[in-house]
Structure formats: structure tokens, C-alpha cells
gemmi code that builds the backbone of each chain (N, CA, C; Angstrom):
import gemmi

chains = {
    "A": [
        ("UNK", (0.803, -1.210, 0.068), (-0.023, 0.080, -0.027), (0.848, 1.248, 0.051)),
        ("UNK", (0.340, 2.268, -0.635), (1.081, 3.503, -0.682), (0.956, 4.260, 0.557)),
        ("UNK", (1.959, 4.989, 0.865), (1.882, 5.836, 2.079), (2.614, 7.149, 1.742)),
        ("UNK", (2.264, 8.198, 2.525), (2.855, 9.538, 2.449), (3.228, 10.036, 3.745)),
        ("UNK", (4.421, 10.497, 3.888), (4.836, 10.913, 5.259), (5.411, 12.287, 5.199)),
        ("UNK", (4.816, 13.203, 6.111), (5.291, 14.492, 6.244), (5.819, 14.580, 7.799)),
        ("UNK", (7.133, 14.643, 7.807), (7.779, 14.469, 9.211), (7.819, 15.790, 10.089)),
        ("UNK", (7.501, 16.853, 9.330), (7.500, 18.221, 10.075), (6.101, 18.692, 10.382)),
        ("UNK", (5.623, 18.458, 11.615), (4.242, 18.950, 11.857), (4.135, 20.439, 11.849)),
        ("UNK", (5.261, 21.181, 12.060), (5.190, 22.608, 12.077), (6.550, 23.212, 11.676)),
        ("UNK", (6.407, 24.263, 10.931), (7.649, 24.990, 10.492), (7.487, 26.487, 10.594)),
        ("UNK", (8.535, 27.181, 10.835), (8.411, 28.606, 10.812), (9.428, 29.283, 9.889)),
        ("UNK", (9.072, 30.333, 9.211), (9.998, 30.939, 8.352), (9.812, 32.503, 8.456)),
        ("UNK", (10.907, 33.191, 8.341), (10.774, 34.673, 8.423), (10.339, 35.168, 7.116)),
        ("UNK", (9.565, 36.213, 7.158), (9.106, 36.871, 5.902), (10.289, 37.184, 5.057)),
        ("UNK", (10.082, 36.831, 3.743), (11.125, 37.124, 2.589), (12.207, 35.980, 2.608)),
        ("UNK", (12.112, 35.124, 3.475), (13.115, 34.058, 3.563), (12.630, 32.853, 2.754)),
        ("UNK", (13.467, 31.784, 2.662), (13.079, 30.688, 2.022), (12.888, 29.445, 3.001)),
        ("UNK", (11.858, 28.618, 2.648), (11.591, 27.436, 3.597), (11.381, 26.203, 2.764)),
        ("UNK", (11.761, 25.075, 3.243), (11.555, 23.823, 2.499), (10.778, 22.851, 3.375)),
        ("UNK", (9.682, 22.392, 2.874), (8.794, 21.415, 3.556), (9.131, 20.000, 2.857)),
        ("UNK", (9.278, 19.035, 3.798), (9.652, 17.725, 3.439), (8.470, 16.748, 3.179)),
        ("UNK", (8.592, 15.852, 2.248), (7.533, 14.855, 2.032), (8.273, 13.679, 1.388)),
        ("UNK", (7.997, 12.453, 2.052), (8.469, 11.208, 1.396), (7.279, 10.361, 1.202)),
        ("UNK", (7.409, 9.418, 0.325), (6.286, 8.477, -0.009), (6.814, 7.118, -0.317)),
        ("UNK", (5.915, 6.198, -0.255), (6.265, 4.848, -0.565), (5.367, 4.266, -1.546)),
        ("UNK", (5.835, 3.675, -2.605), (4.996, 3.020, -3.622), (5.722, 2.045, -4.419)),
        ("UNK", (5.004, 1.134, -5.043), (5.535, 0.185, -5.944), (5.245, 0.546, -7.369)),
        ("UNK", (4.457, 1.498, -7.561), (4.089, 1.953, -8.935), (5.157, 2.737, -9.519)),
        ("UNK", (5.153, 2.751, -10.850), (6.160, 3.557, -11.592), (5.709, 4.910, -12.138)),
        ("UNK", (4.350, 4.887, -12.354), (3.778, 6.115, -12.850), (2.705, 6.612, -11.858)),
        ("UNK", (2.947, 7.864, -11.491), (1.953, 8.521, -10.548), (2.137, 10.005, -10.546)),
        ("UNK", (1.393, 10.693, -9.837), (1.531, 12.078, -9.749), (1.684, 12.491, -8.186)),
        ("UNK", (2.300, 13.642, -8.007), (2.476, 14.119, -6.616), (2.034, 15.615, -6.610)),
        ("UNK", (1.511, 15.952, -5.549), (0.868, 17.290, -5.330), (1.285, 17.895, -4.068)),
        ("UNK", (1.257, 19.195, -4.015), (1.196, 19.876, -2.731), (0.022, 20.843, -2.764)),
        ("UNK", (-0.771, 20.672, -1.621), (-1.927, 21.445, -1.469), (-1.799, 22.419, -0.229)),
        ("UNK", (-2.350, 23.528, -0.268), (-2.378, 24.505, 0.794), (-3.736, 24.712, 1.272)),
        ("UNK", (-3.793, 24.725, 2.583), (-5.107, 25.008, 3.262), (-4.899, 26.120, 4.200)),
        ("UNK", (-5.266, 27.357, 3.855), (-5.117, 28.464, 4.798), (-6.178, 28.365, 5.929)),
        ("UNK", (-5.984, 29.001, 6.954), (-6.924, 29.005, 8.050), (-8.364, 29.206, 7.652)),
        ("UNK", (-9.280, 28.303, 7.915), (-10.700, 28.606, 7.630), (-10.953, 28.958, 6.158)),
        ("UNK", (-10.112, 28.339, 5.306), (-10.241, 28.605, 3.843), (-10.133, 27.295, 3.093)),
        ("UNK", (-10.439, 27.393, 1.838), (-10.470, 26.166, 1.062), (-9.151, 25.648, 0.741)),
        ("UNK", (-9.005, 24.267, 0.600), (-7.658, 23.785, 0.178), (-7.520, 24.009, -1.279)),
        ("UNK", (-6.382, 24.427, -1.709), (-6.114, 24.744, -3.134), (-4.775, 24.022, -3.481)),
        ("UNK", (-4.737, 23.737, -4.816), (-3.508, 23.114, -5.267), (-2.374, 24.140, -5.420)),
        ("UNK", (-1.238, 23.766, -5.026), (-0.057, 24.759, -5.051), (0.695, 24.343, -6.346)),
        ("UNK", (1.067, 23.054, -6.446), (2.032, 22.651, -7.440), (1.815, 21.113, -7.695)),
        ("UNK", (2.137, 20.613, -8.824), (2.022, 19.272, -9.117), (3.204, 18.717, -9.966)),
        ("UNK", (3.566, 17.406, -9.751), (4.646, 16.874, -10.398), (4.327, 15.530, -11.100)),
        ("UNK", (4.585, 15.286, -12.341), (4.409, 14.012, -12.820), (5.622, 13.170, -12.727)),
        ("UNK", (5.453, 11.985, -12.247), (6.659, 11.141, -11.894), (7.520, 10.801, -13.093)),
        ("UNK", (6.847, 10.794, -14.287), (7.696, 10.457, -15.474), (8.544, 11.680, -15.972)),
        ("UNK", (8.375, 12.749, -15.347), (9.164, 13.945, -15.758), (10.281, 14.174, -14.792)),
        ("UNK", (11.556, 14.317, -15.325), (12.647, 14.461, -14.531), (12.865, 15.931, -13.969)),
        ("UNK", (12.254, 16.807, -14.821), (12.443, 18.324, -14.425), (11.555, 18.632, -13.288)),
        ("UNK", (12.021, 19.267, -12.328), (11.298, 19.699, -11.144), (10.290, 20.775, -11.569)),
        ("UNK", (9.021, 20.639, -11.041), (7.948, 21.687, -11.307), (8.242, 22.969, -10.587)),
        ("UNK", (7.860, 24.085, -11.202), (7.965, 25.349, -10.485), (6.661, 26.133, -10.801)),
        ("UNK", (6.258, 26.903, -9.856), (5.066, 27.871, -9.981), (5.447, 28.992, -9.233)),
        ("UNK", (5.884, 30.035, -9.957), (6.324, 31.365, -9.366), (7.317, 31.111, -8.157)),
        ("UNK", (6.898, 31.407, -6.896), (7.785, 31.293, -5.804), (7.795, 29.903, -5.316)),
        ("UNK", (7.092, 28.924, -5.813), (6.996, 27.630, -5.288), (7.767, 26.627, -6.247)),
        ("UNK", (8.561, 25.870, -5.803), (9.206, 24.759, -6.593), (9.419, 23.533, -5.725)),
        ("UNK", (9.609, 22.421, -6.525), (9.708, 21.209, -5.745), (11.034, 20.600, -6.135)),
        ("UNK", (11.603, 19.704, -5.231), (12.792, 18.877, -5.396), (12.311, 17.421, -5.473)),
        ("UNK", (12.094, 16.893, -6.662), (11.588, 15.580, -6.862), (12.698, 14.589, -7.037)),
        ("UNK", (12.842, 13.681, -6.077), (13.914, 12.620, -6.207), (13.259, 11.275, -6.151)),
        ("UNK", (13.018, 10.788, -7.446), (12.154, 9.611, -7.702), (12.717, 8.428, -6.994)),
        ("UNK", (14.063, 8.248, -7.131), (14.690, 6.973, -6.515), (14.577, 6.989, -5.006)),
        ("UNK", (14.674, 8.164, -4.396), (14.653, 8.294, -3.014), (13.163, 8.489, -2.579)),
        ("UNK", (12.258, 8.598, -3.443), (10.958, 8.753, -3.146), (10.686, 9.940, -2.265)),
        ("UNK", (11.212, 11.091, -2.674), (11.193, 12.242, -1.905), (10.628, 13.432, -2.703)),
        ("UNK", (9.806, 14.279, -2.137), (9.174, 15.310, -2.897), (8.958, 16.556, -1.960)),
        ("UNK", (10.084, 17.349, -2.022), (9.951, 18.503, -0.984), (9.493, 19.749, -1.764)),
        ("UNK", (8.911, 20.586, -1.012), (8.396, 21.936, -1.575), (9.225, 23.055, -0.978)),
        ("UNK", (9.724, 23.849, -1.912), (10.494, 25.172, -1.513), (9.704, 26.322, -1.789)),
        ("UNK", (9.620, 27.157, -0.784), (8.873, 28.448, -0.919), (9.801, 29.510, -0.785)),
        ("UNK", (10.061, 30.305, -1.766), (11.033, 31.443, -1.817), (10.269, 32.630, -1.513)),
        ("UNK", (11.029, 33.605, -0.930), (10.531, 34.971, -0.698), (9.182, 34.815, 0.127)),
        ("UNK", (9.135, 34.159, 1.311), (7.916, 33.812, 1.974), (7.149, 35.083, 2.264)),
        ("UNK", (5.828, 34.965, 2.130), (4.973, 36.054, 2.459), (3.932, 35.668, 3.534)),
        ("UNK", (3.334, 36.611, 4.158), (2.478, 36.407, 5.300), (1.309, 35.485, 4.788)),
        ("UNK", (0.929, 35.705, 3.567), (-0.209, 34.897, 3.032), (0.143, 33.441, 2.736)),
        ("UNK", (1.457, 33.076, 2.865), (1.788, 31.736, 2.764), (1.600, 30.875, 3.938)),
        ("UNK", (1.202, 31.495, 5.142), (0.894, 30.788, 6.350), (-0.334, 29.888, 6.099)),
        ("UNK", (-0.089, 28.659, 6.332), (-1.234, 27.734, 6.105), (-0.753, 26.299, 6.530)),
        ("UNK", (-1.672, 25.318, 6.337), (-1.327, 23.863, 6.350), (-0.939, 23.405, 4.969)),
        ("UNK", (0.063, 22.766, 4.821), (0.488, 22.165, 3.515), (0.438, 20.691, 3.554)),
        ("UNK", (-0.301, 20.225, 2.612), (-0.428, 18.787, 2.453), (0.233, 18.217, 1.209)),
        ("UNK", (1.003, 17.133, 1.422), (1.603, 16.434, 0.338), (0.636, 15.405, -0.141)),
        ("UNK", (0.430, 15.176, -1.374), (-0.492, 14.100, -1.817), (0.105, 13.299, -2.970)),
        ("UNK", (-0.235, 12.050, -2.906), (0.108, 11.049, -3.961), (-1.047, 10.612, -4.696)),
        ("UNK", (-0.945, 10.544, -6.020), (-2.026, 10.003, -6.761), (-1.481, 8.873, -7.656)),
        ("UNK", (-1.910, 7.740, -7.380), (-1.528, 6.571, -8.123), (-2.653, 6.180, -8.983)),
        ("UNK", (-2.915, 4.860, -9.174), (-3.967, 4.453, -10.077), (-5.304, 4.785, -9.344)),
        ("UNK", (-5.942, 5.865, -9.714), (-7.282, 6.173, -9.234), (-7.385, 6.520, -7.714)),
        ("UNK", (-6.280, 6.551, -7.026), (-6.418, 6.816, -5.585), (-5.573, 7.868, -5.132)),
        ("UNK", (-6.046, 8.869, -4.321), (-5.313, 9.958, -3.712), (-5.015, 9.586, -2.271)),
        ("UNK", (-3.745, 9.784, -1.892), (-3.349, 9.560, -0.572), (-2.644, 10.828, 0.066)),
        ("UNK", (-3.066, 11.327, 1.146), (-2.529, 12.560, 1.717), (-1.577, 12.246, 2.933)),
        ("UNK", (-0.696, 13.141, 3.051), (0.108, 13.188, 4.353), (-0.588, 13.919, 5.440)),
        ("UNK", (0.032, 13.942, 6.643), (-0.605, 14.508, 7.731), (-0.583, 16.047, 7.860)),
        ("UNK", (0.267, 16.599, 6.979), (0.186, 18.094, 6.867), (1.428, 18.660, 7.632)),
        ("UNK", (1.922, 19.835, 7.144), (2.818, 20.713, 7.895), (2.237, 21.962, 8.082)),
        ("UNK", (2.204, 22.561, 9.301), (1.676, 23.903, 9.443), (2.812, 24.883, 9.353)),
        ("UNK", (2.649, 25.779, 8.417), (3.750, 26.813, 8.171), (3.312, 28.098, 8.769)),
        ("UNK", (4.240, 28.661, 9.599), (4.046, 29.974, 10.191), (4.979, 30.908, 9.543)),
        ("UNK", (4.491, 32.058, 9.245), (5.368, 33.052, 8.621), (5.487, 34.247, 9.601)),
        ("UNK", (6.756, 34.564, 9.944), (6.944, 35.594, 10.910), (7.335, 36.804, 10.314)),
        ("UNK", (6.619, 37.906, 10.743), (6.803, 39.331, 10.212), (8.185, 39.882, 10.728)),
    ],
    "B": [
        ("UNK", (-22.380, 31.189, -8.247), (-21.506, 30.221, -7.480), (-20.392, 29.676, -8.256)),
        ("UNK", (-19.247, 29.580, -7.849), (-18.161, 28.993, -8.574), (-17.485, 27.888, -7.806)),
        ("UNK", (-16.764, 26.962, -8.321), (-15.960, 26.030, -7.609), (-16.875, 24.972, -6.929)),
        ("UNK", (-16.416, 24.606, -5.744), (-17.117, 23.668, -4.977), (-17.699, 24.298, -3.690)),
        ("UNK", (-18.832, 24.169, -3.396), (-19.573, 24.766, -2.319), (-20.164, 23.674, -1.349)),
        ("UNK", (-20.103, 23.993, -0.091), (-20.613, 23.060, 0.898), (-21.445, 23.734, 1.911)),
        ("UNK", (-22.540, 23.212, 2.341), (-23.430, 23.652, 3.298), (-23.864, 22.471, 4.237)),
        ("UNK", (-24.074, 22.871, 5.479), (-23.696, 24.125, 6.180), (-22.161, 24.217, 6.487)),
        ("UNK", (-21.691, 25.259, 6.830), (-20.183, 25.406, 7.053), (-19.909, 24.948, 8.530)),
        ("UNK", (-20.936, 25.137, 9.396), (-20.743, 24.554, 10.750), (-22.010, 23.779, 11.210)),
        ("UNK", (-21.785, 22.744, 11.888), (-22.971, 21.921, 12.337), (-22.749, 21.233, 13.724)),
        ("UNK", (-23.575, 21.497, 14.607), (-23.443, 20.806, 15.953), (-24.706, 19.935, 16.123)),
        ("UNK", (-24.479, 18.695, 16.479), (-25.576, 17.798, 16.479), (-25.356, 16.764, 17.640)),
        ("UNK", (-26.483, 16.280, 18.134), (-26.477, 15.318, 19.274), (-26.357, 13.887, 18.692)),
        ("UNK", (-26.023, 12.969, 19.474), (-25.812, 11.636, 18.903), (-27.053, 10.993, 18.329)),
        ("UNK", (-28.177, 11.559, 18.716), (-29.464, 10.917, 18.266), (-29.960, 11.608, 17.007)),
        ("UNK", (-29.474, 12.705, 16.637), (-29.896, 13.428, 15.519), (-29.645, 12.897, 14.185)),
        ("UNK", (-30.424, 13.289, 13.137), (-30.107, 13.005, 11.758), (-29.988, 14.310, 11.089)),
        ("UNK", (-28.813, 14.377, 10.344), (-28.597, 15.590, 9.514), (-27.918, 15.147, 8.218)),
        ("UNK", (-27.869, 16.190, 7.383), (-27.173, 15.971, 6.065), (-26.192, 17.039, 5.628)),
        ("UNK", (-25.085, 16.696, 5.050), (-24.202, 17.636, 4.537), (-24.449, 17.682, 3.038)),
        ("UNK", (-24.267, 18.873, 2.473), (-24.514, 18.986, 1.075), (-23.306, 19.554, 0.390)),
        ("UNK", (-22.932, 19.101, -0.802), (-21.891, 19.532, -1.589), (-22.350, 19.747, -3.004)),
        ("UNK", (-21.973, 20.824, -3.624), (-22.384, 21.148, -5.010), (-21.006, 21.550, -5.726)),
        ("UNK", (-20.870, 21.100, -6.967), (-19.713, 21.564, -7.726), (-20.230, 22.200, -8.942)),
        ("UNK", (-19.675, 23.281, -9.443), (-20.022, 24.089, -10.572), (-18.956, 24.052, -11.675)),
        ("UNK", (-18.152, 22.947, -11.694), (-16.993, 22.853, -12.552), (-17.213, 21.886, -13.651)),
        ("UNK", (-18.352, 21.308, -13.652), (-18.638, 20.358, -14.751), (-17.821, 18.957, -14.681)),
        ("UNK", (-17.357, 18.684, -13.398), (-16.693, 17.464, -13.197), (-17.609, 16.244, -13.053)),
        ("UNK", (-16.881, 15.111, -13.222), (-17.784, 13.830, -13.180), (-17.393, 12.987, -12.000)),
        ("UNK", (-16.672, 13.423, -11.098), (-16.280, 12.585, -9.963), (-16.270, 13.546, -8.691)),
        ("UNK", (-16.870, 12.927, -7.545), (-16.890, 13.683, -6.330), (-16.565, 12.801, -5.147)),
        ("UNK", (-16.001, 13.491, -4.106), (-15.435, 12.739, -3.065), (-15.870, 13.361, -1.712)),
        ("UNK", (-15.897, 12.516, -0.691), (-16.072, 12.911, 0.702), (-14.772, 12.525, 1.454)),
        ("UNK", (-14.218, 13.452, 2.176), (-12.989, 13.224, 3.062), (-13.420, 13.624, 4.526)),
        ("UNK", (-12.658, 12.994, 5.385), (-12.780, 13.389, 6.897), (-11.430, 13.902, 7.223)),
        ("UNK", (-11.402, 15.089, 7.728), (-10.151, 15.724, 8.130), (-10.198, 15.898, 9.691)),
        ("UNK", (-9.301, 15.041, 10.399), (-9.105, 15.202, 11.837), (-7.677, 15.725, 12.130)),
        ("UNK", (-7.649, 16.386, 13.309), (-6.370, 16.952, 13.725), (-5.348, 15.922, 13.761)),
        ("UNK", (-4.089, 16.220, 13.113), (-2.917, 15.397, 13.239), (-3.120, 14.060, 12.549)),
        ("UNK", (-4.029, 13.922, 11.700), (-4.237, 12.725, 10.918), (-4.252, 13.029, 9.469)),
        ("UNK", (-4.002, 12.115, 8.668), (-4.172, 12.352, 7.177), (-5.511, 12.461, 6.774)),
        ("UNK", (-5.777, 13.137, 5.722), (-7.122, 13.176, 5.132), (-7.541, 11.805, 4.918)),
        ("UNK", (-8.786, 11.481, 5.302), (-9.288, 10.100, 5.144), (-10.358, 10.072, 4.065)),
        ("UNK", (-10.007, 9.427, 2.950), (-11.036, 9.316, 1.867), (-12.126, 8.407, 2.389)),
        ("UNK", (-13.440, 8.971, 2.234), (-14.543, 8.115, 2.708), (-15.343, 7.569, 1.581)),
        ("UNK", (-15.676, 8.283, 0.659), (-16.452, 7.843, -0.445), (-16.082, 8.519, -1.740)),
        ("UNK", (-16.149, 7.768, -2.806), (-15.832, 8.294, -4.255), (-17.148, 7.965, -5.047)),
        ("UNK", (-17.542, 9.011, -5.805), (-18.572, 8.751, -6.765), (-17.952, 9.228, -8.172)),
        ("UNK", (-18.004, 8.202, -9.079), (-17.489, 8.438, -10.381), (-18.585, 8.198, -11.306)),
        ("UNK", (-18.937, 9.224, -12.138), (-20.065, 9.124, -12.999), (-21.366, 8.670, -12.219)),
        ("UNK", (-21.491, 9.254, -11.078), (-22.642, 8.977, -10.198), (-22.702, 7.723, -9.536)),
        ("UNK", (-21.808, 6.894, -9.823), (-21.720, 5.592, -9.183), (-20.682, 5.505, -8.150)),
        ("UNK", (-20.999, 4.848, -7.013), (-20.061, 4.840, -5.881), (-18.951, 3.834, -6.319)),
        ("UNK", (-17.757, 4.196, -6.334), (-16.710, 3.344, -6.768), (-15.698, 2.956, -5.521)),
        ("UNK", (-15.805, 3.599, -4.428), (-14.993, 3.234, -3.337), (-15.675, 3.626, -2.020)),
        ("UNK", (-15.586, 2.729, -1.051), (-16.138, 3.012, 0.237), (-15.102, 2.395, 1.278)),
        ("UNK", (-14.223, 3.318, 1.800), (-13.155, 2.845, 2.592), (-13.556, 2.474, 3.957)),
        ("UNK", (-14.419, 1.393, 4.098), (-14.807, 0.815, 5.401), (-15.279, 1.876, 6.285)),
        ("UNK", (-16.181, 2.801, 5.772), (-16.823, 3.805, 6.549), (-17.942, 3.270, 7.310)),
        ("UNK", (-18.193, 3.557, 8.555), (-19.359, 3.006, 9.341), (-20.645, 3.435, 8.761)),
        ("UNK", (-21.638, 2.538, 8.798), (-22.898, 2.764, 8.258), (-23.664, 3.918, 8.729)),
        ("UNK", (-23.240, 4.547, 9.742), (-23.928, 5.771, 10.240), (-23.663, 6.962, 9.266)),
        ("UNK", (-22.757, 6.827, 8.358), (-22.573, 7.786, 7.258), (-23.067, 7.083, 5.982)),
        ("UNK", (-23.917, 7.887, 5.371), (-24.616, 7.301, 4.112), (-24.487, 8.352, 2.983)),
        ("UNK", (-23.812, 8.066, 2.022), (-23.618, 9.046, 0.872), (-24.830, 8.996, -0.125)),
        ("UNK", (-25.107, 10.053, -0.800), (-26.067, 10.055, -1.888), (-25.542, 10.953, -2.998)),
        ("UNK", (-25.546, 10.492, -4.244), (-25.093, 11.329, -5.336), (-26.248, 11.266, -6.384)),
        ("UNK", (-27.190, 12.244, -6.295), (-28.292, 12.194, -7.232), (-27.856, 12.607, -8.717)),
        ("UNK", (-26.873, 13.248, -8.855), (-26.332, 13.699, -10.159), (-24.887, 14.056, -10.081)),
        ("UNK", (-24.252, 14.438, -11.155), (-22.833, 14.573, -11.084), (-22.365, 15.868, -10.465)),
        ("UNK", (-23.409, 16.787, -10.178), (-23.029, 18.076, -9.575), (-23.339, 18.107, -7.988)),
        ("UNK", (-24.037, 17.136, -7.498), (-24.455, 17.193, -6.191), (-24.085, 15.975, -5.427)),
        ("UNK", (-23.697, 16.143, -4.133), (-23.254, 15.032, -3.320), (-23.689, 15.326, -1.912)),
        ("UNK", (-24.346, 14.228, -1.275), (-24.841, 14.510, 0.047), (-24.056, 13.435, 0.994)),
        ("UNK", (-24.040, 13.857, 2.204), (-23.561, 12.855, 3.285), (-24.578, 12.879, 4.407)),
        ("UNK", (-25.325, 11.805, 4.506), (-26.412, 11.687, 5.488), (-25.819, 11.142, 6.730)),
        ("UNK", (-26.095, 11.759, 7.871), (-25.562, 11.459, 9.165), (-26.588, 10.942, 10.193)),
        ("UNK", (-26.439, 9.906, 10.880), (-27.390, 9.464, 11.831), (-26.716, 8.679, 12.909)),
        ("UNK", (-27.116, 8.944, 14.181), (-26.556, 8.298, 15.397), (-25.006, 8.351, 15.434)),
        ("UNK", (-24.532, 9.555, 15.132), (-23.019, 9.713, 15.292), (-22.480, 9.680, 16.597)),
        ("UNK", (-21.097, 9.496, 16.622), (-20.487, 9.409, 17.954), (-19.586, 10.642, 18.064)),
        ("UNK", (-19.222, 10.957, 19.264), (-18.312, 12.232, 19.510), (-17.063, 12.092, 18.663)),
        ("UNK", (-16.454, 10.931, 18.357), (-15.185, 10.767, 17.623), (-15.444, 11.159, 16.252)),
        ("UNK", (-16.682, 11.245, 15.737), (-16.947, 11.610, 14.348), (-16.824, 13.176, 14.165)),
        ("UNK", (-16.553, 13.905, 15.211), (-16.323, 15.357, 15.136), (-15.211, 15.538, 14.275)),
        ("UNK", (-15.260, 16.400, 13.211), (-14.202, 16.593, 12.337), (-14.574, 17.634, 11.244)),
        ("UNK", (-13.651, 17.928, 10.393), (-13.917, 18.817, 9.177), (-14.230, 17.864, 8.022)),
        ("UNK", (-15.392, 17.939, 7.406), (-15.755, 16.981, 6.403), (-15.512, 17.792, 5.016)),
        ("UNK", (-14.649, 17.316, 4.191), (-14.394, 18.096, 2.974), (-15.019, 17.346, 1.797)),
        ("UNK", (-15.552, 18.165, 0.834), (-15.940, 17.549, -0.393), (-14.980, 17.979, -1.454)),
        ("UNK", (-14.754, 17.240, -2.429), (-13.922, 17.556, -3.572), (-14.493, 16.969, -4.834)),
        ("UNK", (-14.003, 17.585, -6.000), (-14.546, 16.996, -7.246), (-13.341, 17.035, -8.207)),
        ("UNK", (-13.501, 16.258, -9.215), (-12.391, 16.150, -10.225), (-12.942, 15.707, -11.545)),
        ("UNK", (-12.240, 15.918, -12.597), (-12.697, 15.426, -13.948), (-11.858, 14.137, -14.222)),
        ("UNK", (-12.581, 12.984, -14.040), (-11.886, 11.744, -14.364), (-11.841, 11.480, -15.850)),
        ("UNK", (-10.697, 11.057, -16.277), (-10.453, 10.745, -17.658), (-10.115, 9.229, -17.739)),
        ("UNK", (-10.341, 8.641, -18.783), (-10.089, 7.215, -18.934), (-8.675, 6.984, -19.082)),
        ("UNK", (-8.150, 5.806, -18.770), (-6.779, 5.449, -18.922), (-5.987, 5.464, -17.667)),
        ("UNK", (-6.578, 5.824, -16.520), (-5.748, 5.777, -15.283), (-4.704, 6.845, -15.290)),
        ("UNK", (-3.554, 6.533, -14.669), (-2.476, 7.478, -14.601), (-1.999, 7.679, -16.085)),
        ("UNK", (-1.658, 8.973, -16.186), (-1.434, 9.517, -17.576), (-2.465, 10.640, -17.819)),
        ("UNK", (-3.408, 10.686, -16.900), (-4.525, 11.626, -16.965), (-4.752, 12.065, -15.548)),
        ("UNK", (-3.834, 13.015, -14.998), (-3.943, 13.282, -13.608), (-5.211, 13.943, -13.325)),
        ("UNK", (-5.719, 13.754, -12.093), (-7.030, 14.237, -11.724), (-6.916, 15.140, -10.546)),
        ("UNK", (-6.569, 16.446, -10.791), (-6.512, 17.442, -9.723), (-7.817, 17.505, -9.080)),
        ("UNK", (-7.774, 17.585, -7.826), (-9.115, 17.625, -7.084), (-9.199, 19.134, -6.586)),
        ("UNK", (-10.440, 19.574, -6.728), (-10.911, 20.829, -6.237), (-11.737, 20.675, -4.986)),
        ("UNK", (-11.262, 21.341, -3.912), (-11.978, 21.126, -2.645), (-12.950, 22.271, -2.211)),
        ("UNK", (-14.016, 21.857, -1.527), (-14.842, 22.787, -1.004), (-14.333, 23.373, 0.390)),
        ("UNK", (-15.015, 24.298, 1.035), (-14.432, 24.797, 2.182), (-14.644, 23.965, 3.475)),
        ("UNK", (-15.555, 22.870, 3.291), (-15.641, 22.062, 4.411), (-16.850, 22.303, 5.365)),
        ("UNK", (-17.243, 21.276, 6.006), (-18.261, 21.500, 7.107), (-17.636, 21.095, 8.425)),
        ("UNK", (-17.597, 21.972, 9.326), (-17.054, 21.622, 10.669), (-18.158, 21.029, 11.503)),
        ("UNK", (-17.952, 19.742, 11.779), (-19.103, 19.030, 12.472), (-18.520, 18.724, 14.025)),
        ("UNK", (-19.506, 18.985, 14.850), (-19.299, 18.766, 16.207), (-20.451, 17.831, 16.677)),
        ("UNK", (-20.090, 16.730, 17.204), (-21.039, 15.792, 17.829), (-21.073, 15.825, 19.289)),
        ("UNK", (-22.137, 16.070, 19.846), (-22.109, 16.199, 21.361), (-22.600, 14.898, 21.923)),
    ],
}
model = gemmi.Model(1)
for chain_id, residues in chains.items():
    chain = gemmi.Chain(chain_id)
    for i, (resn, *xyz) in enumerate(residues, 1):
        res = gemmi.Residue()
        res.name, res.seqid = resn, gemmi.SeqId(i, " ")
        for name, pos in zip(("N", "CA", "C"), xyz):
            atom = gemmi.Atom()
            atom.name, atom.element = name, gemmi.Element(name[0])
            atom.pos, atom.b_iso = gemmi.Position(*pos), 0.0
            res.add_atom(atom)
        chain.add_residue(res)
    model.add_chain(chain)
structure = gemmi.Structure()
structure.add_model(model)
structure.setup_entities()
């Protein structure tokens, strides 16, 4: 069975600095997708970034980028130039054949 | 209305009550999901409806009963719940494509219903 692990329950970053959130997963599948979702306090969960496992190039979306290490089954999220609006719960998610699996989340605090 | 909406946003109920959660998606998707979100636990997938047919039921207790009358609406009927059922219940939708992986299915989430069972 597939699993997703986020080992950092909480992280803090100074405004304008860079922070990296960790995610590891376990699977026997060769083709899958990985996602980072953001859930701000009392707001809807939204997709931040996605990565196709068959692509070697790391995905980037403006200030958000990932470090995808397929052999190590690692999928970390880097947030550059952190802003107060980045404060939220961040969930790593795995999508294999028809099934989504989420991690326990990392709460990111942004300090002014 | 846009995206995925859920009503009510907050619900407090006793263990003997019967209530329903409603989800509506305005994205033209053909798959809808119910998740349970509890503190310090991964999101738990409860039910999946694909093309209005239930395709997955992850051993959810029978006190939770889903209903999907059409591809835009999803309900979760609740009866004789327990205090441990208190959680945030999230609805999501996606556009399923044939062929499995190779057609990623980004999920769009609603704001959730915060349920408290007394």
C-alpha cells in the first residue's frame, strides 16, 4: 500500500526568507503524480503545485518549486521569498492508479 | 457560485440527531469525493462517486450514508453519530479521464463542514 509521510508537523520562516517542506512516500508503482496542497486557516484547500513522476524536471510555480527525487521517493516543496499569506497547512499528496493519498500536513508559520 | 460549495459550514448535533451535509460543484466534473479531516491525521477518503456511481467505500461506518443524485451534487447523510466523528468534512471534485495514470485528476476542494457531535 502507498503511504505519504510529512515528518515536520510545524515549520516557521521569516518573511522574505526561504523554507523547505519535506515529504516522502512509498509506492511500488512507476507512474504516478505528486501534489502539494495549501489549506489556509478557515479557507479552502487549493492546489499549489504538481509533479508528474515520469518527468525528471522539477515543477515550478512562481515562488514555489519542488525537489523531486524519484529514486529516493522524496518530494519537497520550497517556498522562496515567503509572504504572510503563505501561512497555512500544507499537504503532500500522492495520486496513483485512481487513488489519492494525503500526508498529515505541515503547519507553516510566517513571521513578520 | 463557482468552484465547490458546501453547506452548512458549521454543524453541531447530538448523537441521536439525523442531519445531512451538502456539496455542490460548478466545474462540470464527473467525480466527487467525501473526506474526513481530523487533527494530526491524514485526510481520510470516505467515499468516491465516479459518473454518479459509488466506486470506493473505505470501510466507513454505516452511520455515514452518501447520496449522489447527479454529477453536480453530493450528500452525506448522518445518523446516530459518535463524538469521535467530530471533524472537518471536505468535499472535492475532479474530472476523471479514462486510462488511469497519464491523466492526472487534480481535485478541487470545498470549504468543508465543521461537524461537532455532542
